[in-house]
N, C-alpha and C positions, 0 to 999 in steps of 0.2 A: 780439924781446921788447921790449915798451914799458915805460918807467919809469912806475910808478903813484904815485910819491912826490909829494905836493903841493909846490908851490914855496914855500909858507910854512914848511915844515920846514927850518930852517937849522941843521944839526947843528954847524956851526963855532962858533955862538954858545952852544951848550949846554955847561955846565960841571959838573964834579963826577962825571961818569960814569967808571967804571973798566972797561975792556975785559977780559973774562975773569974777572971777580970771583968767579963761582961755578963756574968750569969744573972745578975739582977735585971739588967736591961732585957735580956732574953726572956726571963720569966714575966716581965711586964708586957711583953709582946713586941714583936719586931715587924717592921715594914720597910725593908730595904729595896731600893730601886737603883739599878745601874744605868747611869746616864751616858749617852754617847759623848765622846770627847768634845765635839763642837757645842753641844748643849751645856756641858759642865763648865766650859769656858765662860759662859754668860752668867753663871751663878756662883758667887764666891763662897756660899755656905748654904746649909739646909734652910735657914730662915728666908733667904732670898728665893729659894725654890718654892717654899710654902706660900710666901706672899704672892708670887706670880700665879701659882695655881689657884689661890683663893680669888684673885682678881679675874681669872679666866672663868671660874665658877659663877661669879657675879654677872659677868657679861653674858654667859650662856643662859643664866636664869632670866635676865632681862629680855634677851632675845626670844626665849620660849614664851615669856609672858606676853610680849607684843604680838606674837604670831598665833596665839590661841584662837580657835574658832569660837566666835560668840554665838550663843543660842539665839535663834530667831523666835519672835513671838507670834 
């Protein structure tokens, strides 16, 4: 196996990195989504995205409930 790392990458001179910084989050499970820039502008943080999606779920559930076919007797 050949090392493909370029010689100009000197990790000994890099400062500030913390090994394993997000390992606990990763072990707990991750669910990352990349938002398009226009969508991201509308939501300041993850809580705003979650609130909007929960509201959309409620609307969809109400819509599905109202459009169910009722059995005939």
